[in-house]
DOPATOR-95577 format. One record per residue (C-alpha): x, y, z; residue in one letter. Coordinates in steps of 0.05 Angstrom, whole numbers, plus 32768, in hexadecimal, padded with zeros to 4 digits. Layout:
# residues N
XYZA...
This chain:
# residues 201
7F2D81BE8174M7F1C81B181B8N7EE6817881ADQ7EBE817581EDQ7EA281BA81DEK7E7B818A81ADL7E79814D81DBD7E2D814081F7E7E4D812F8237G7E7281768240Y7E348197822FW7E02816C8257D7E2F81778295S7E2C81C38287R7DE581C4828BY7DDE819E82C7R7E1581CE82E8N7DEA81FF82D3D7E2D822482B7S7E1282408274S7E18828E8289A7E0282A9824BW7DBD828A8258D7D9782C98272I7D59829F8287G7D2882CD824FF7D2E82D88205I7D56831881F6S7D3A835381E4T7D54835B819BP7D3D83118187L7CF2832881ABK7CF183688184D7CFD834D8147Y7CC983158147F7C9C83478166D7CA0835F8116Q7C9B831B80F1L7C59830D80D2Q7C5982CD80B5N7C4C829780E5K7C54825880BCE7C9C826480ABQ7CC7822A80BCK7D02823780F6I7D3382208111L7D58822D8155I7D9682078153P7DC281FE8194G7D7E820A81B4C7D8D820781FCG7D4F82128227N7D30823A81E5S7D0E827B8202Y7D09829281BAE7CE18250819EA7CB6825A81E6S7CB082A781CCY7C9B828C8183L7C6F825A819AH7C44828181CAK7C3D82B38197H7C1E8285815EG7C62826B813EF7C498226811DK7C8C820580FFN7CC08216812BI7CFC81DB8136F7D2B81DE8170I7D6E81B68173I7DA181A581ABD7DD6817681B5L7DC4816281FAV7D8081478222D7D788176825AL7D6C81B78235P7D35819A820AL7D1781708243E7D0C81B28263N7CFA81DE822DF7CBB81A08223A7CA881A6826AI7CA381F28266H7C8081F28226N7C5481B48226P7C2781CD81E7T7C6E81CD81B5F7C6D81928184P7C99815B81A2K7CB0814D8154E7CC681988154H7CF7818B8192I7D3C816C8177L7D7081438195K7DB3813D8165G7DF08166814EN7DD781A78124F7E14819580EEF7DF7814D80EDD7DAE817180D5H7D87816A809BK7D528197808AG7D3881DF8062S7D26821B8087Y7D0B82618083D7D33828880BCL7D62826380EFI7D70828C8131I7DAF829A814CE7DB082A18199Q7DF2828981C3T7E00824C8190F7E36826C8165F7E60828781A4C7E56823B81C6A7E7E8220818CI7EBF821A8181N7ED58253814EP7EF9821C811BS7EB882058119L7E9B825180FBR7EAB823D80B4K7E7F820680B8D7E4D821E80DEY7E37824F80ABL7E3E82238072D7E0D81F98091K7DE1822F80A2M7DE482368056Y7DD381F2804EQ7D9681F58078L7D7B8231805FL7D49823E802CN7D6682707FE8P7D5E82B58001G7D4982A08042R7D6482C4808BK7D9E82AF80C0L7D8482DB80FEV7D9D82EC8141G7DD98304816CL7E1B82F98172L7E4F831081B1F7E7983518192D7EAF833F81CCI7EEE831481DAE7EEA82FA8218F7F1E82EE8246E7F0F829E8255K7F1382658229E7ECB82578216G7E9B824E8210P7E81827A8203P7EBC829281C6F7EAD82E181B6G7EC882F8817AG7EC483408154N7E9B835C8119K7ECA836080E6S7EDB831380EBD7E99830780EDY7E8D832980A9V7EC58308808CA7EA682C6809CL7E6182D88089F7E6182F7804DT7E7682B38017P7E3082958030N7E0282CF8044F7DF783158030E7DF583408072L7DBB83658073K7DC1838580B4Q7E00837480E3F7E0783B08114Q7E0983B78168T7DC683A98185A7DAB83EA81A4Y7D7983BD81C9N7DA6838981E9S7D9E837B8235I7DC283AB825CE7DF783788273P7E0883708228R7E0283B1820CA7E3583C881CEG7E47837B81E1K7E20836681A8E7E0C83628162L7DC483528145F7DD2832F8101I7D95832680CBI7DC683008094C7D9E82ED804BL7DB882A98035R7DDE82B87FE9K7DD982907FB6N7E1E82807FA1R7E05825F7F62G7E2982187F6BI7DEE81ED7F93D
């Protein structure tokens, strides 16, 4: 495993050099459309590897009360706080997702899965399982494409993802997004994954 991909200094350099090409500068359409149909604004939401977290900004501005964001480095969190001055400071968390403790009703996946080395994907899914309350959801987008250059971002394909996700999750939706932004059309999967009760926890 390439350890630098999890290194705080590595990611700080990428943010400071503006070299996170997958940051589109606004909330992605599939997630916006999903958020717009949510009724419960009290549910506890986590956005891991949040980056500039346009998703958290959108949810906050639309009245969601219990959003938490976490990232490994300071810069995107500082930028988020500046642009969202009414967002609770205690909900802006600096740390390693894999060390995070908590329980959530909804976790949002937006370009975090593609940022970590594929060797960590099983750990990612185990951690998602631990953090979600029983029967709750992991929702987001995955790249359905193999990238030519060495990641991050790291790509993949639907069949491999399904094999990874099914031990921990019931896949309620796992399909090509119909409303992706144009550069990503046909290249990303929209997922709604319900945490299973494995009976051993």
